VORO-485204 format. One record per atom (N, C-alpha, C): atom name; residue in three letters; residue number from 0; chain; x, y negated, z. Coordinates in steps of 0.1 Angstrom, whole numbers, plus 5000, padded with zeros to 4 digits. Atoms other than C-alpha are relative to their C-alpha. Last residue first. Layout:
REM VORO-485204
 name resn resi chain   c1   c2   c3
   CA  ala  NUM     A    X    Y    Z
...
//
This chain:
REM VORO-485204
 name resn resi chain   c1   c2   c3
    N  leu  148     A 4992 5012 5003
   CA  leu  148     A 6085 3683 2823
    C  leu  148     A 5010 5003 4990
    N  ala  147     A 4987 4999 5006
   CA  ala  147     A 6058 3710 2825
    C  ala  147     A 5006 4986 4997
    N  ile  146     A 4989 5006 4992
   CA  ile  146     A 6030 3702 2849
    C  ile  146     A 5013 4999 4993
    N  gly  145     A 4993 4992 4991
   CA  gly  145     A 5999 3708 2827
    C  gly  145     A 5012 4992 5007
    N  ser  144     A 4986 4999 5003
   CA  ser  144     A 5990 3688 2797
    C  ser  144     A 5008 5010 5009
    N  arg  143     A 4998 4994 5012
   CA  arg  143     A 5953 3694 2800
    C  arg  143     A 5015 5002 4996
    N  glu  142     A 5004 4986 4998
   CA  glu  142     A 5949 3686 2837
    C  glu  142     A 5002 5008 4987
    N  thr  141     A 5014 4998 4998
   CA  thr  141     A 5968 3655 2829
    C  thr  141     A 4997 5014 5003
    N  leu  140     A 5004 4986 4998
   CA  leu  140     A 6004 3644 2832
    C  leu  140     A 4985 5000 5002
    N  ile  139     A 5014 4999 4995
   CA  ile  139     A 6015 3610 2818
    C  ile  139     A 4996 5015 5001
    N  lys  138     A 5009 4990 5004
   CA  lys  138     A 6052 3607 2813
    C  lys  138     A 4987 4999 5007
    N  phe  137     A 5013 5002 4994
   CA  phe  137     A 6077 3578 2815
    C  phe  137     A 4991 5011 4994
    N  lys  136     A 5011 4998 5010
   CA  lys  136     A 6113 3588 2807
    C  lys  136     A 4987 4998 5008
    N  ala  135     A 5010 4990 4997
   CA  ala  135     A 6142 3574 2827
    C  ala  135     A 4990 5001 4989
    N  gly  134     A 4995 4986 5004
   CA  gly  134     A 6174 3555 2821
    C  gly  134     A 4991 5011 5003
    N  asn  133     A 4994 4994 4988
   CA  asn  133     A 6163 3523 2840
    C  asn  133     A 5005 5015 4997
    N  arg  132     A 4989 5010 4995
   CA  arg  132     A 6155 3502 2809
    C  arg  132     A 5008 5006 5012
    N  glu  131     A 4989 4999 5009
   CA  glu  131     A 6136 3533 2796
    C  glu  131     A 5012 4991 5003
    N  ala  130     A 4993 4987 4998
   CA  ala  130     A 6115 3534 2827
    C  ala  130     A 5012 5001 4991
    N  ala  129     A 4992 5001 4988
   CA  ala  129     A 6107 3497 2825
    C  ala  129     A 5008 5013 5003
    N  glu  128     A 4989 5009 5003
   CA  glu  128     A 6095 3500 2789
    C  glu  128     A 5010 4999 5012
    N  lys  127     A 4991 4993 5010
   CA  lys  127     A 6074 3530 2796
    C  lys  127     A 5012 4992 4998
    N  ala  126     A 4993 4990 4993
   CA  ala  126     A 6059 3513 2827
    C  ala  126     A 5010 5008 4991
    N  tyr  125     A 4990 5006 4992
   CA  tyr  125     A 6050 3482 2808
    C  tyr  125     A 5009 5010 5007
    N  lys  124     A 4991 5007 5010
   CA  lys  124     A 6031 3501 2781
    C  lys  124     A 5012 4994 5008
    N  trp  123     A 4991 4990 5006
   CA  trp  123     A 6016 3524 2808
    C  trp  123     A 5010 4994 4990
    N  lys  122     A 4991 4995 4990
   CA  lys  122     A 6001 3496 2828
    C  lys  122     A 5011 5009 4994
    N  ser  121     A 4991 5011 4996
   CA  ser  121     A 5985 3479 2798
    C  ser  121     A 5010 5005 5010
    N  met  120     A 4991 5003 5011
   CA  met  120     A 5971 3512 2785
    C  met  120     A 5010 4989 5003
    N  asn  119     A 4990 4990 5001
   CA  asn  119     A 5957 3520 2819
    C  asn  119     A 5010 4998 4989
    N  thr  118     A 4990 5003 4989
   CA  thr  118     A 5940 3486 2821
    C  thr  118     A 5011 5011 5000
    N  ile  117     A 4992 5012 5004
   CA  ile  117     A 5924 3492 2787
    C  ile  117     A 5011 4997 5010
    N  tyr  116     A 4991 4996 5011
   CA  tyr  116     A 5912 3527 2796
    C  tyr  116     A 5009 4988 4996
    N  thr  115     A 4990 4991 4994
   CA  thr  115     A 5898 3516 2830
    C  thr  115     A 5010 5003 4989
    N  lys  114     A 4991 5009 4992
   CA  lys  114     A 5880 3486 2813
    C  lys  114     A 5011 5009 5006
    N  leu  113     A 4992 5008 5009
   CA  leu  113     A 5865 3510 2787
    C  leu  113     A 5010 4991 5007
    N  gln  112     A 4990 4991 5006
   CA  gln  112     A 5854 3535 2813
    C  gln  112     A 5009 4992 4990
    N  tyr  111     A 4991 4997 4989
   CA  tyr  111     A 5836 3507 2833
    C  tyr  111     A 5011 5009 4994
    N  asn  110     A 4992 5012 4997
   CA  asn  110     A 5820 3493 2801
    C  asn  110     A 5011 5003 5011
    N  tyr  109     A 4991 5002 5011
   CA  tyr  109     A 5808 3528 2791
    C  tyr  109     A 5009 4988 5002
    N  thr  108     A 4990 4989 5000
   CA  thr  108     A 5793 3535 2825
    C  thr  108     A 5010 4998 4989
    N  lys  107     A 4993 5002 4988
   CA  lys  107     A 5774 3502 2826
    C  lys  107     A 5012 5010 5001
    N  met  106     A 4990 5010 5003
   CA  met  106     A 5764 3506 2789
    C  met  106     A 5008 4997 5013
    N  asn  105     A 4999 5006 4988
   CA  asn  105     A 5746 3539 2795
    C  asn  105     A 5012 4990 4999
    N  ser  104     A 5012 5008 4998
   CA  ser  104     A 5736 3548 2760
    C  ser  104     A 5001 4992 5013
    N  ser  103     A 5012 4993 4994
   CA  ser  103     A 5771 3559 2753
    C  ser  103     A 4989 4991 5002
    N  gln  102     A 5012 5009 4998
   CA  gln  102     A 5801 3548 2732
    C  gln  102     A 4988 5009 5005
    N  lys  101     A 5010 4999 5011
   CA  lys  101     A 5829 3573 2736
    C  lys  101     A 4989 4991 5004
    N  pro  100     A 5013 4994 4997
   CA  pro  100     A 5858 3563 2759
    C  pro  100     A 4990 5000 4988
    N  pro   99     A 5011 5010 5000
   CA  pro   99     A 5892 3557 2745
    C  pro   99     A 4987 5007 5003
    N  ile   98     A 5006 5001 5013
   CA  ile   98     A 5916 3585 2757
    C  ile   98     A 4989 4989 5000
    N  thr   97     A 4989 5002 5009
   CA  thr   97     A 5939 3587 2787
    C  thr   97     A 4996 4998 4986
    N  gln   96     A 4995 5014 4999
   CA  gln   96     A 5912 3582 2813
    C  gln   96     A 5012 4997 4991
    N  ser   95     A 5010 5009 5005
   CA  ser   95     A 5894 3614 2802
    C  ser   95     A 5004 4985 5001
    N  tyr   94     A 4998 5002 5014
   CA  tyr   94     A 5926 3634 2807
    C  tyr   94     A 4990 4990 4994
    N  pro   93     A 5010 4991 5007
   CA  pro   93     A 5924 3628 2844
    C  pro   93     A 5001 4997 4985
    N  lys   92     A 5013 5006 5003
   CA  lys   92     A 5956 3610 2855
    C  lys   92     A 4990 5011 4994
    N  cys   91     A 5010 4989 5000
   CA  cys   91     A 5989 3619 2871
    C  cys   91     A 4987 4994 4998
    N  glu   90     A 5013 5005 4997
   CA  glu   90     A 6016 3592 2862
    C  glu   90     A 4991 5013 4999
    N  ile   89     A 5012 4991 5004
   CA  ile   89     A 6052 3603 2862
    C  ile   89     A 4987 4993 5005
    N  trp   88     A 5011 5007 4993
   CA  trp   88     A 6084 3583 2861
    C  trp   88     A 4987 5006 4995
    N  tyr   87     A 5013 5002 5005
   CA  tyr   87     A 6111 3608 2851
    C  tyr   87     A 4992 4990 5009
    N  lys   86     A 5008 5008 4991
   CA  lys   86     A 6149 3611 2855
    C  lys   86     A 4986 4997 4993
    N  asn   85     A 5010 5008 5007
   CA  asn   85     A 6168 3639 2838
    C  asn   85     A 4991 4993 5010
    N  leu   84     A 5011 5004 4992
   CA  leu   84     A 6200 3652 2854
    C  leu   84     A 4991 4991 4992
    N  thr   83     A 5004 5014 5001
   CA  thr   83     A 6225 3671 2834
    C  thr   83     A 4988 4997 5008
    N  gly   82     A 4995 5009 4989
   CA  gly   82     A 6238 3704 2847
    C  gly   82     A 4996 4986 4999
    N  asp   81     A 4986 5004 5003
   CA  asp   81     A 6235 3724 2814
    C  asp   81     A 5005 4991 5011
    N  ala   80     A 4991 4989 5000
   CA  ala   80     A 6204 3742 2827
    C  ala   80     A 5014 4996 4998
    N  lys   79     A 5002 4991 5011
   CA  lys   79     A 6186 3709 2835
    C  lys   79     A 5010 5011 5000
    N  glu   78     A 4987 4995 5006
   CA  glu   78     A 6185 3692 2868
    C  glu   78     A 4997 5010 4990
    N  ile   77     A 4999 4986 5003
   CA  ile   77     A 6153 3673 2874
    C  ile   77     A 5013 5004 4994
    N  glu   76     A 4987 4997 5006
   CA  glu   76     A 6150 3639 2891
    C  glu   76     A 5000 5015 4999
    N  val   75     A 4995 4986 4999
   CA  val   75     A 6114 3628 2898
    C  val   75     A 5014 5001 4993
    N  tyr   74     A 4986 5000 5006
   CA  tyr   74     A 6098 3594 2905
    C  tyr   74     A 5005 5014 5002
    N  phe   73     A 4989 4992 4995
   CA  phe   73     A 6060 3597 2911
    C  phe   73     A 5013 4996 4992
    N  asp   72     A 5003 4989 4991
   CA  asp   72     A 6027 3579 2910
    C  asp   72     A 5012 5007 5005
    N  val   71     A 4998 4988 5008
   CA  val   71     A 6039 3546 2895
    C  val   71     A 4998 5012 5010
    N  tyr   70     A 4992 4990 4993
   CA  tyr   70     A 6026 3517 2916
    C  tyr   70     A 5000 5013 4992
    N  tyr   69     A 5004 4986 5002
   CA  tyr   69     A 6013 3490 2893
    C  tyr   69     A 5010 5009 5007
    N  glu   68     A 4990 4990 4996
   CA  glu   68     A 6015 3453 2901
    C  glu   68     A 4994 5014 4999
    N  his   67     A 5005 4991 4989
   CA  his   67     A 5994 3427 2883
    C  his   67     A 5012 5009 5003
    N  val   66     A 4990 4990 4995
   CA  val   66     A 6003 3397 2861
    C  val   66     A 4994 5008 5012
    N  arg   65     A 4992 5003 4988
   CA  arg   65     A 5973 3380 2844
    C  arg   65     A 5010 5011 5004
    N  gly   64     A 4988 5007 5003
   CA  gly   64     A 5960 3381 2809
    C  gly   64     A 5008 4996 5012
    N  asp   63     A 5001 5013 4994
   CA  asp   63     A 5925 3391 2821
    C  asp   63     A 5012 4991 4997
    N  leu   62     A 5014 5005 4997
   CA  leu   62     A 5916 3422 2802
    C  leu   62     A 5000 4986 5005
    N  gln   61     A 5006 5006 5012
   CA  gln   61     A 5950 3427 2786
    C  gln   61     A 4986 4995 5002
    N  asn   60     A 5012 4993 5004
   CA  asn   60     A 5966 3433 2820
    C  asn   60     A 4993 4993 4988
    N  ile   59     A 5010 5009 5003
   CA  ile   59     A 6001 3419 2822
    C  ile   59     A 4988 5008 4995
    N  tyr   58     A 5006 4999 5014
   CA  tyr   58     A 6024 3442 2840
    C  tyr   58     A 4990 4989 4998
    N  arg   57     A 5009 5011 5002
   CA  arg   57     A 6047 3443 2871
    C  arg   57     A 4995 5001 4985
    N  val   56     A 4998 5006 5014
   CA  val   56     A 6060 3478 2877
    C  val   56     A 4990 4988 4999
    N  val   55     A 5010 5011 5003
   CA  val   55     A 6065 3490 2913
    C  val   55     A 5003 4994 4986
    N  leu   54     A 4997 5009 5011
   CA  leu   54     A 6082 3523 2920
    C  leu   54     A 4989 4990 4997
    N  asp   53     A 4990 5009 4996
   CA  asp   53     A 6076 3538 2954
    C  asp   53     A 5005 4990 4989
    N  glu   52     A 5005 5014 5000
   CA  glu   52     A 6043 3555 2948
    C  glu   52     A 5010 4991 5006
    N  ser   51     A 5014 5003 5004
   CA  ser   51     A 6057 3590 2955
    C  ser   51     A 4997 4986 5003
    N  asn   50     A 5008 5008 4991
   CA  asn   50     A 6092 3603 2957
    C  asn   50     A 4987 4996 4994
    N  trp   49     A 5013 5007 5004
   CA  trp   49     A 6114 3629 2942
    C  trp   49     A 4995 4991 5010
    N  arg   48     A 5005 5011 4991
   CA  arg   48     A 6148 3646 2943
    C  arg   48     A 4987 4995 4994
    N  lys   47     A 4990 5003 4990
   CA  lys   47     A 6165 3678 2930
    C  lys   47     A 4995 4989 5009
    N  val   46     A 5002 5013 4995
   CA  val   46     A 6137 3694 2910
    C  val   46     A 5009 4997 5012
    N  asn   45     A 4994 5010 5009
   CA  asn   45     A 6151 3724 2893
    C  asn   45     A 4998 4985 5004
    N  pro   44     A 4986 5001 4997
   CA  pro   44     A 6144 3747 2922
    C  pro   44     A 5007 4990 4991
    N  ser   43     A 4991 4998 5012
   CA  ser   43     A 6107 3740 2919
    C  ser   43     A 5014 4998 5003
    N  gln   42     A 4996 4986 5002
   CA  gln   42     A 6089 3744 2952
    C  gln   42     A 5009 5003 4988
    N  cys   41     A 4993 4994 4988
   CA  cys   41     A 6087 3709 2965
    C  cys   41     A 5006 5013 4996
    N  leu   40     A 4987 5007 4998
   CA  leu   40     A 6080 3693 2931
    C  leu   40     A 5007 5006 5012
    N  tyr   39     A 4991 4996 5011
   CA  tyr   39     A 6053 3719 2923
    C  tyr   39     A 5014 4994 5003
    N  asp   38     A 4997 4986 4996
   CA  asp   38     A 6035 3713 2957
    C  asp   38     A 5011 5005 4990
    N  met   37     A 4991 5001 4988
   CA  met   37     A 6036 3676 2949
    C  met   37     A 5005 5014 5004
    N  phe   36     A 4987 5004 5005
   CA  phe   36     A 6020 3683 2915
    C  phe   36     A 5011 4999 5011
    N  thr   35     A 4994 4989 5007
   CA  thr   35     A 5992 3702 2931
    C  thr   35     A 5014 4997 4994
    N  lys   34     A 4996 4990 4989
   CA  lys   34     A 5986 3674 2955
    C  lys   34     A 5006 5012 4993
    N  glu   33     A 4988 5005 4994
   CA  glu   33     A 5985 3649 2926
    C  glu   33     A 5006 5009 5010
    N  trp   32     A 4990 4999 5010
   CA  trp   32     A 5959 3670 2907
    C  trp   32     A 5014 4995 5006
    N  his   31     A 4996 4986 4999
   CA  his   31     A 5938 3673 2939
    C  his   31     A 5012 5002 4990
    N  ser   30     A 5009 4991 5007
   CA  ser   30     A 5936 3635 2939
    C  ser   30     A 5006 5014 5002
    N  arg   29     A 5012 5007 5003
   CA  arg   29     A 5950 3605 2957
    C  arg   29     A 4990 5009 4992
    N  tyr   28     A 5005 4996 5014
   CA  tyr   28     A 5979 3622 2974
    C  tyr   28     A 4986 4994 4999
    N  phe   27     A 5014 4998 5002
   CA  phe   27     A 5997 3605 3003
    C  phe   27     A 4997 5004 4986
    N  ile   26     A 5003 4996 5014
   CA  ile   26     A 6032 3607 3016
    C  ile   26     A 4985 5002 4999
    N  asn   25     A 5009 5010 5006
   CA  asn   25     A 6042 3589 3048
    C  asn   25     A 4997 5002 4985
    N  asn   24     A 5012 5000 4992
   CA  asn   24     A 6058 3615 3070
    C  asn   24     A 4990 4991 4994
    N  tyr   23     A 5008 4989 5004
   CA  tyr   23     A 6084 3622 3042
    C  tyr   23     A 4987 5002 5009
    N  asp   22     A 5007 4995 4987
   CA  asp   22     A 6097 3587 3047
    C  asp   22     A 4991 5012 4996
    N  gly   21     A 5009 5008 4992
   CA  gly   21     A 6119 3581 3016
    C  gly   21     A 4995 5007 5013
    N  ile   20     A 4993 5013 4999
   CA  ile   20     A 6134 3601 2988
    C  ile   20     A 4991 4991 5008
    N  tyr   19     A 5008 5012 5001
   CA  tyr   19     A 6121 3637 2992
    C  tyr   19     A 5008 4987 5003
    N  lys   18     A 5003 5004 5014
   CA  lys   18     A 6143 3666 2983
    C  lys   18     A 4993 4987 4999
    N  asp   17     A 4988 5007 5005
   CA  asp   17     A 6157 3669 3019
    C  asp   17     A 4999 4996 4985
    N  arg   16     A 4999 5015 4997
   CA  arg   16     A 6122 3675 3031
    C  arg   16     A 5012 4993 4995
    N  tyr   15     A 5000 5008 5012
   CA  tyr   15     A 6118 3708 3012
    C  tyr   15     A 5002 4985 5003
    N  arg   14     A 4989 4995 5008
   CA  arg   14     A 6126 3733 3041
    C  arg   14     A 5002 4992 4987
    N  ala   13     A 4987 5004 4994
   CA  ala   13     A 6104 3713 3065
    C  ala   13     A 5012 5004 4990
    N  pro   12     A 4993 4990 4992
   CA  pro   12     A 6073 3717 3043
    C  pro   12     A 5014 4996 5004
    N  ile   11     A 4989 4993 5007
   CA  ile   11     A 6059 3684 3031
    C  ile   11     A 5006 5010 5009
    N  asn   10     A 4991 4995 4990
   CA  asn   10     A 6026 3675 3047
    C  asn   10     A 5011 5008 4993
    N  tyr    9     A 4993 4988 5004
   CA  tyr    9     A 6008 3654 3022
    C  tyr    9     A 5010 5004 5010
    N  arg    8     A 4986 5001 4997
   CA  arg    8     A 5983 3629 3037
    C  arg    8     A 5007 5013 4996
    N  gly    7     A 4995 4997 4987
   CA  gly    7     A 5949 3629 3021
    C  gly    7     A 5015 4998 5001
    N  gln    6     A 4989 5009 4996
   CA  gln    6     A 5927 3625 2991
    C  gln    6     A 5005 5004 5014
    N  lys    5     A 4993 4994 4989
   CA  lys    5     A 5902 3648 2973
    C  lys    5     A 5013 4991 5002
    N  phe    4     A 4988 4994 5004
   CA  phe    4     A 5880 3625 2952
    C  phe    4     A 5007 5006 5012
    N  arg    3     A 4990 4998 4989
   CA  arg    3     A 5844 3618 2959
    C  arg    3     A 5012 5007 4995
    N  val    2     A 4990 4990 5004
   CA  val    2     A 5821 3603 2933
    C  val    2     A 5010 5001 5011
    N  ser    1     A 4986 5003 4997
   CA  ser    1     A 5791 3585 2948
    C  ser    1     A 5009 5012 4995
    N  met    0     A 4992 4989 4996
   CA  met    0     A 5757 3588 2931
    C  met    0     A 5014 4997 5003
//
């Protein structure tokens, strides 16, 4: 059985194009959750600037010990009530990929979920460190956490 995810090109409304850092004609979402977040970024008056898949983090994957590249889903700048600007590196993921998988009778599925989880933990460790070095906070948003920054 094939799993199908909603993916496509994001058409940013003209009135919000000045918020986007980069080529607003070349924005893609890889899930419905990412598209929903993009809509929020455009419409929220506190969001001053954002971009998608432009930050690259080099990380060592615990599975193979090799260096890989990870493209962070979003970079976001939010202006707080006191006028300060908070910077975020955001990853949008299904909640199920943020927790260790439960052992199941289907070893093929369990092994796939375990590899995904370990890879994500490797990516996020390096992304958190890189974000902090750059004066930003790294956050993972899931369908359970909601959009609140």
